N, CA, C and O atoms as a MOPAC input file, in Angstrom:
PM7 MOZYME 1SCF
protein

 N      5.56300 1    12.16300 1   -13.63500 1
 C      5.41500 1    12.95600 1   -15.01300 1
 C      5.52400 1    14.47300 1   -14.69600 1
 O      5.17200 1    14.99500 1   -13.63800 1
 N      6.05400 1    15.08800 1   -15.74800 1
 C      6.10400 1    16.33800 1   -16.29900 1
 C      4.74000 1    17.19300 1   -16.05100 1
 O      3.64200 1    16.83200 1   -16.47300 1
 N      4.93500 1    18.17400 1   -15.43400 1
 C      3.83100 1    19.21700 1   -15.55200 1
 C      3.64900 1    19.82200 1   -16.73300 1
 O      4.53800 1    19.93300 1   -17.57700 1
 N      2.19400 1    20.35100 1   -16.88600 1
 C      2.06500 1    21.31200 1   -18.19700 1
 C      2.96200 1    22.34800 1   -18.32700 1
 O      3.62000 1    22.60700 1   -19.33500 1
 N      2.96900 1    22.96000 1   -17.22300 1
 C      3.75400 1    24.00100 1   -16.95800 1
 C      5.49500 1    23.83700 1   -17.10200 1
 O      6.17000 1    24.70900 1   -17.64800 1
 N      6.01100 1    22.73300 1   -16.59300 1
 C      7.33700 1    22.28800 1   -17.01400 1
 C      7.58800 1    22.36300 1   -18.22600 1
 O      8.54700 1    22.97400 1   -18.69600 1
 N      6.44500 1    21.52500 1   -19.08300 1
 C      6.38300 1    21.41100 1   -20.57000 1
 C      6.65700 1    22.47800 1   -21.21600 1
 O      7.47300 1    22.56000 1   -22.13500 1
 N      5.84400 1    23.54100 1   -20.67300 1
 C      5.76700 1    24.82600 1   -21.21600 1
 C      7.18600 1    25.43500 1   -21.24200 1
 O      7.72500 1    25.78600 1   -22.29200 1
 N      7.77100 1    25.54100 1   -19.99800 1
 C      8.95300 1    26.14300 1   -19.88700 1
 C      9.93100 1    25.40900 1   -20.57200 1
 O     10.89300 1    26.06700 1   -20.96900 1
 N      9.91900 1    24.03600 1   -20.84100 1
 C     10.96400 1    23.40100 1   -21.75000 1
 C     10.64500 1    23.91500 1   -22.99600 1
 O     11.66700 1    24.27400 1   -23.58000 1
 N      9.48800 1    24.11900 1   -23.72400 1
 C      9.21000 1    24.24200 1   -25.00800 1
 C      9.70100 1    25.89600 1   -25.32800 1
 O     10.03800 1    26.25100 1   -26.45800 1
 N      9.67700 1    26.88100 1   -24.06600 1
 C      9.93400 1    27.97400 1   -24.43100 1
 C     11.61900 1    28.08200 1   -24.60900 1
 O     12.19700 1    28.81000 1   -25.41600 1
 N     12.16200 1    27.28300 1   -23.76400 1
 C     13.58400 1    27.16200 1   -23.76000 1
 C     13.98700 1    26.96600 1   -25.30700 1
 O     14.81900 1    27.60300 1   -25.95300 1
 N     13.27700 1    26.05400 1   -25.65800 1
 C     13.83800 1    25.45400 1   -27.25300 1
 C     13.31400 1    26.14900 1   -28.39900 1
 O     13.82300 1    26.14700 1   -29.52000 1
 N     12.13800 1    26.81200 1   -28.00500 1
 C     11.77800 1    27.96000 1   -28.96800 1
 C     11.65000 1    29.22700 1   -28.30600 1
 O     10.51900 1    29.34500 1   -27.83400 1
 N     12.25300 1    30.03600 1   -28.13400 1
 C     11.99000 1    31.44400 1   -27.62300 1
 C     11.28200 1    32.25900 1   -28.76900 1
 O     10.67400 1    33.23500 1   -28.33100 1
 N     11.22700 1    32.11100 1   -29.95700 1
 C     10.31000 1    32.63200 1   -30.70000 1
 C      9.85200 1    31.89700 1   -31.74900 1
 O     10.59400 1    30.99100 1   -32.12800 1
 N      8.70800 1    32.07200 1   -32.37400 1
 C      8.25000 1    31.68000 1   -33.27900 1
 C      7.64100 1    32.13700 1   -34.33700 1
 O      6.85600 1    33.05300 1   -34.09100 1
 N      7.74900 1    31.73700 1   -35.71000 1
 C      7.62400 1    32.57100 1   -37.03600 1
 C      6.80100 1    31.91900 1   -37.71600 1
 O      6.94300 1    30.69900 1   -37.64300 1
 N      5.81200 1    32.37300 1   -38.49100 1
 C      4.80600 1    32.06400 1   -39.51800 1
 C      5.51000 1    32.75500 1   -40.82100 1
 O      6.36200 1    33.64300 1   -40.81500 1
 N      4.95900 1    32.14400 1   -41.85700 1
 C      5.52700 1    32.57600 1   -43.21000 1
 C      6.09900 1    31.72100 1   -43.92900 1
 O      5.95500 1    30.51900 1   -43.70400 1
 N      6.82500 1    32.16800 1   -44.89100 1
 C      7.35200 1    31.24100 1   -46.01000 1
 C      8.33300 1    31.89800 1   -46.68800 1
 O      8.54900 1    33.09500 1   -46.50000 1
 N      9.03000 1    31.13900 1   -47.56400 1
 C     10.25400 1    31.75600 1   -48.27900 1
 C      9.92800 1    32.94200 1   -49.01200 1
 O     10.56100 1    33.99800 1   -49.01600 1
 N      8.82600 1    32.65000 1   -49.66300 1
 C      8.56700 1    33.89800 1   -50.74600 1
 C      8.12200 1    34.96700 1   -50.43800 1
 O      8.56500 1    36.03000 1   -50.87400 1
 N      6.96400 1    34.83400 1   -49.45800 1
 C      6.51400 1    36.14700 1   -48.70000 1
 C      7.16600 1    36.84100 1   -47.57600 1
 O      7.05600 1    38.02400 1   -47.25400 1
 N      7.92800 1    35.82000 1   -46.98700 1
 C      8.75800 1    36.17800 1   -45.45700 1
 C      8.19300 1    35.77800 1   -44.31000 1
 O      7.16500 1    35.10400 1   -44.37300 1
 N      8.58600 1    36.01300 1   -43.44100 1
 C      8.31000 1    35.18300 1   -42.09400 1
 C      7.96200 1    36.63800 1   -41.03700 1
 O      8.48600 1    37.74400 1   -41.17300 1
 N      7.07000 1    36.29400 1   -40.12500 1
 C      6.84400 1    37.28100 1   -39.25700 1
 C      6.73600 1    36.36000 1   -37.77500 1
 O      6.26900 1    35.22200 1   -37.74400 1
 N      7.14000 1    36.92300 1   -36.85600 1
 C      7.17000 1    36.55500 1   -35.43700 1
 C      5.97200 1    36.64800 1   -34.90600 1
 O      5.40600 1    37.73300 1   -34.78000 1
 N      5.47400 1    35.55400 1   -34.54800 1
 C      4.12100 1    35.61700 1   -33.65700 1
 C      4.09700 1    36.86200 1   -32.58600 1
 O      5.07800 1    37.44600 1   -32.12500 1
 N      2.73400 1    37.10600 1   -32.32200 1
 C      2.86000 1    37.98700 1   -30.96600 1
 C      2.82500 1    37.30600 1   -29.77500 1
 O      2.60000 1    36.09600 1   -29.74900 1
 N      3.04000 1    38.01100 1   -28.70500 1
 C      2.94400 1    37.20600 1   -27.64600 1
 C      1.70200 1    36.32500 1   -27.03500 1
 O      1.73700 1    35.44600 1   -26.17400 1
 N      0.78800 1    36.76300 1   -27.64000 1
 C     -0.58600 1    35.87500 1   -27.21500 1
 C     -0.79300 1    34.61200 1   -28.16800 1
 O     -1.30300 1    33.52600 1   -27.89400 1
 N     -0.19000 1    35.12100 1   -29.49900 1
 C     -0.14200 1    33.78300 1   -30.31400 1
 C      1.00000 1    32.97400 1   -29.99500 1
 O      1.02100 1    31.89300 1   -30.58300 1
 N      1.70000 1    33.14900 1   -29.42600 1
 C      3.09500 1    32.59400 1   -29.20800 1
 C      2.69100 1    31.55700 1   -27.74700 1
 O      2.91200 1    30.34600 1   -27.70800 1
 N      2.16500 1    32.23300 1   -26.80200 1
 C      1.65100 1    31.59700 1   -25.59700 1
 C      0.58800 1    30.49500 1   -25.90600 1
 O      0.59800 1    29.36100 1   -25.42800 1
 N     -0.28500 1    30.97700 1   -26.73400 1
 C     -1.26100 1    29.80400 1   -27.12500 1
 C     -0.73900 1    28.56100 1   -27.92300 1
 O     -1.08500 1    27.40200 1   -27.69500 1
 N      0.17600 1    28.98000 1   -28.92700 1
 C      1.09200 1    28.02800 1   -29.87400 1
 C      1.68700 1    27.08700 1   -28.90100 1
 O      1.42900 1    25.88600 1   -28.99000 1
 N      2.51200 1    27.57700 1   -27.92400 1
 C      3.16600 1    26.70200 1   -26.93900 1
 C      2.35000 1    25.97600 1   -26.12700 1
 O      2.71400 1    24.87700 1   -25.71000 1
 N      1.17700 1    26.50100 1   -25.81600 1
 C      0.32200 1    25.79000 1   -24.51400 1
 C     -0.30600 1    24.61700 1   -25.64100 1
 O     -0.65000 1    23.53800 1   -25.15700 1
 N     -0.43300 1    24.79500 1   -26.91600 1
 C     -1.49600 1    23.71300 1   -27.81000 1
 C      0.27200 1    22.50900 1   -27.80000 1
 O      0.18700 1    21.28500 1   -27.69600 1
 N      1.35800 1    23.09300 1   -27.90300 1
 C      2.41500 1    22.04200 1   -28.14000 1
 C      2.40000 1    21.30500 1   -26.89900 1
 O      2.48900 1    20.07700 1   -26.89700 1
 N      2.28800 1    22.01300 1   -25.80800 1
 C      2.67200 1    21.24300 1   -24.41900 1
 C      1.44500 1    20.54200 1   -24.23700 1
 O      1.58900 1    19.58400 1   -23.47700 1
 N      0.35700 1    20.68100 1   -24.64700 1
 C     -0.86800 1    19.67900 1   -24.38500 1
 C     -0.71900 1    18.32700 1   -25.34500 1
 O     -1.09800 1    17.21200 1   -24.98600 1
 N     -0.05900 1    18.64000 1   -26.71100 1
 C      0.07600 1    17.58300 1   -27.46500 1
 C      0.81600 1    16.74800 1   -26.93000 1
 O      0.46800 1    15.61000 1   -26.61300 1
 N      2.10500 1    17.31700 1   -26.75000 1
 C      3.12900 1    16.77400 1   -26.16900 1
 C      3.02100 1    15.49300 1   -24.96900 1
 O      3.38000 1    14.31700 1   -24.90400 1
 N      2.32000 1    16.45100 1   -24.10300 1
 C      1.59800 1    15.63400 1   -22.62700 1
 C      0.89200 1    14.60400 1   -23.09100 1
 O      1.09100 1    13.51200 1   -22.55800 1
 N      0.09700 1    14.68500 1   -23.97400 1
 C     -0.86200 1    13.56800 1   -24.40400 1
 C     -0.13300 1    12.49400 1   -24.91000 1
 O     -0.30800 1    11.36900 1   -24.44200 1
 N      0.73500 1    12.71900 1   -25.88900 1
 C      1.63000 1    11.61100 1   -26.33000 1
 C      2.55400 1    10.93900 1   -25.40500 1
 O      2.92100 1     9.76800 1   -25.49900 1
 N      2.86600 1    11.71300 1   -24.58200 1
 C      3.70600 1    11.11800 1   -23.39100 1
 C      2.82700 1    10.27400 1   -22.20000 1
 O      3.41800 1     9.50900 1   -21.43800 1
 N      1.40600 1    10.48300 1   -22.11700 1
 C      0.67100 1     9.87500 1   -21.64200 1
 C      0.22000 1     8.42000 1   -22.16800 1
 O     -0.08800 1     7.46200 1   -21.45900 1
 N      0.25500 1     8.47900 1   -23.66200 1
 C     -0.27700 1     7.35500 1   -24.34300 1
 C      0.84000 1     6.65900 1   -24.43600 1
 O      0.49600 1     5.48000 1   -24.51800 1
 N      2.09200 1     6.75100 1   -24.47100 1
 C      3.40200 1     6.09900 1   -24.57100 1
 C      3.54200 1     5.36700 1   -23.31900 1
 O      4.09700 1     4.27700 1   -23.46300 1
 N      3.16500 1     5.68800 1   -22.03300 1
 C      3.29400 1     5.56800 1   -20.58900 1
 C      2.17800 1     4.38800 1   -20.48200 1
 O      2.35000 1     3.32000 1   -19.89500 1
 N      1.10000 1     4.76000 1   -21.10900 1
 C      0.24200 1     3.65900 1   -20.78400 1
 C      0.44900 1     2.48700 1   -21.69400 1
 O      0.15200 1     1.35500 1   -21.31000 1
 N      0.90100 1     2.69000 1   -22.77500 1
 C      1.48800 1     1.42500 1   -23.75600 1
 C      2.07600 1     0.78400 1   -22.92400 1
 O      1.66300 1    -0.33600 1   -22.62200 1
 N      3.25100 1     1.35600 1   -22.30600 1
 C      4.22800 1     0.73500 1   -21.71500 1
 C      3.86200 1    -0.07500 1   -20.48300 1
 O      4.15900 1    -1.26600 1   -20.38300 1
 N      3.15500 1     0.65900 1   -19.47200 1
 C      2.27500 1     0.01100 1   -18.55400 1
 C      1.59900 1    -1.29100 1   -18.94600 1
 O      1.74800 1    -2.24300 1   -18.18000 1
 N      0.88500 1    -1.44600 1   -20.03100 1
 C      0.34900 1    -2.58100 1   -20.77300 1
 C      1.26200 1    -3.63800 1   -21.09200 1
 O      1.03000 1    -4.82500 1   -20.86500 1
 N      2.53000 1    -3.09100 1   -21.73600 1
 C      3.31200 1    -4.11100 1   -22.33800 1
 C      3.88100 1    -4.90000 1   -20.96500 1
 O      3.83700 1    -6.13000 1   -20.91800 1
 N      4.40300 1    -4.12600 1   -19.88200 1
 C      4.84000 1    -4.78800 1   -18.66200 1
 C      3.98000 1    -5.57700 1   -17.96000 1
 O      4.44300 1    -6.55400 1   -17.37100 1
 N      2.65100 1    -5.30600 1   -17.90400 1
 C      1.59200 1    -6.05800 1   -17.12100 1
 C      1.36900 1    -7.16400 1   -17.75300 1
 O      1.31500 1    -8.20800 1   -17.10100 1
 N      1.17100 1    -7.17600 1   -19.32100 1
 C      1.36000 1    -8.36400 1   -20.16700 1
 C      2.48600 1    -9.49900 1   -19.95500 1
 O      2.19500 1   -10.69500 1   -19.95800 1
 N      3.89600 1    -8.98000 1   -19.75600 1
 C      5.09100 1    -9.57400 1   -19.86000 1
 C      4.80900 1   -10.25600 1   -18.39500 1
 O      4.85200 1   -11.48200 1   -18.29200 1
 N      4.51500 1    -9.41200 1   -17.25200 1
 C      4.28700 1    -9.93000 1   -16.06800 1
 C      3.37400 1   -11.08000 1   -15.92800 1
 O      3.71800 1   -11.98200 1   -15.16500 1
 N      2.14500 1   -11.17700 1   -16.62700 1
 C      1.20600 1   -12.16600 1   -16.54100 1
 C      1.91100 1   -13.58700 1   -17.24500 1
 O      2.09800 1   -14.70400 1   -16.76100 1
 N      2.17100 1   -13.09500 1   -18.42800 1
 C      2.86800 1   -14.32600 1   -18.98800 1
 C      3.81000 1   -15.16500 1   -18.05100 1
 O      3.65400 1   -16.36000 1   -17.80100 1
 N      4.93800 1   -14.25400 1   -17.50900 1
 C      6.01700 1   -14.79700 1   -16.70500 1
 C      5.04200 1   -15.51800 1   -15.71300 1
 O      5.18800 1   -16.73600 1   -15.61400 1
 N      4.07700 1   -14.92100 1   -14.97600 1
 C      3.35000 1   -15.62900 1   -13.98500 1
 C      2.65700 1   -16.94800 1   -14.16000 1
 O      2.53800 1   -17.83200 1   -13.31200 1
 N      2.17200 1   -16.93700 1   -15.52500 1
 C      1.27700 1   -18.21100 1   -16.18200 1
 C      2.59100 1   -19.25100 1   -16.87200 1
 O      2.39800 1   -20.39300 1   -17.28900 1
 N      3.76200 1   -18.62500 1   -16.86400 1
 C      4.88600 1   -19.69700 1   -17.08200 1
 C      4.64100 1   -19.90600 1   -18.60600 1
 O      4.96700 1   -21.01400 1   -19.03100 1
 N      4.17800 1   -19.11700 1   -19.39700 1
 C      4.18300 1   -19.26400 1   -21.13100 1
 C      4.68000 1   -18.32600 1   -21.95500 1
 O      4.70300 1   -17.19700 1   -21.46400 1
 N      5.06000 1   -18.42700 1   -22.98400 1
 C      5.58300 1   -17.55600 1   -23.82400 1
 C      4.28800 1   -16.59600 1   -24.63000 1
 O      3.11300 1   -16.96100 1   -24.61000 1
 N      4.75200 1   -15.36100 1   -25.29900 1
 C      3.77200 1   -14.65600 1   -25.89100 1
 C      2.89700 1   -15.47100 1   -27.07100 1
 O      1.68400 1   -15.48500 1   -27.28200 1
 N      4.08400 1   -16.19100 1   -27.79900 1
 C      3.54100 1   -17.16600 1   -28.63800 1
 C      2.58700 1   -18.31100 1   -28.24500 1
 O      1.58900 1   -18.66500 1   -28.87500 1
 N      3.05000 1   -18.81600 1   -27.13100 1
 C      1.96200 1   -19.67300 1   -26.59500 1
 C      0.60000 1   -19.27300 1   -26.09700 1
 O     -0.34200 1   -20.06500 1   -26.09500 1
 N      0.51200 1   -18.07000 1   -25.68700 1
 C     -0.65500 1   -17.15800 1   -25.37600 1
 C     -1.26600 1   -17.20900 1   -26.60900 1
 O     -2.39000 1   -17.71100 1   -26.63500 1
 N     -0.69800 1   -16.73200 1   -27.83000 1
 C     -1.23200 1   -16.54600 1   -29.02700 1
 C     -2.06400 1   -17.98900 1   -29.45500 1
 O     -3.28800 1   -17.91900 1   -29.56900 1
 N     -1.49900 1   -19.04700 1   -29.64300 1
 C     -1.97600 1   -20.21200 1   -29.93700 1
 C     -3.24800 1   -20.68400 1   -28.93500 1
 O     -4.21600 1   -21.36100 1   -29.28200 1
 N     -2.98700 1   -20.16100 1   -27.65900 1
 C     -4.42600 1   -20.53800 1   -26.62800 1
 C     -5.61800 1   -19.97200 1   -27.33500 1
 O     -6.61500 1   -20.55200 1   -27.76400 1
 N     -5.20900 1   -18.40900 1   -27.36300 1
 C     -6.18200 1   -17.50100 1   -28.10200 1
 C     -6.83100 1   -17.85700 1   -29.50300 1
 O     -7.93600 1   -17.45100 1   -29.86200 1
 N     -6.19500 1   -18.47500 1   -30.06500 1
 C     -6.62100 1   -18.78500 1   -31.51600 1
 C     -7.74200 1   -19.87900 1   -31.72800 1
 O     -8.11800 1   -20.16400 1   -32.86500 1

């Protein structure tokens, strides 16, 4: 699993600067504190999403392994549980 610092480094490479604003009023680059805080928030969110995806994948693999061990299909398991 990737560390938070590795994720921050990756995001900084992808987004070397961040701007706020709109086309009508114009854009302003975030100052260093705002930039660092935003990148850290993005890293946290991305790591949480990756963890949820890994957990879901692990559950799916465990379920598939159990079905194989029992020698039944998913549809058969659903019938047993209904």
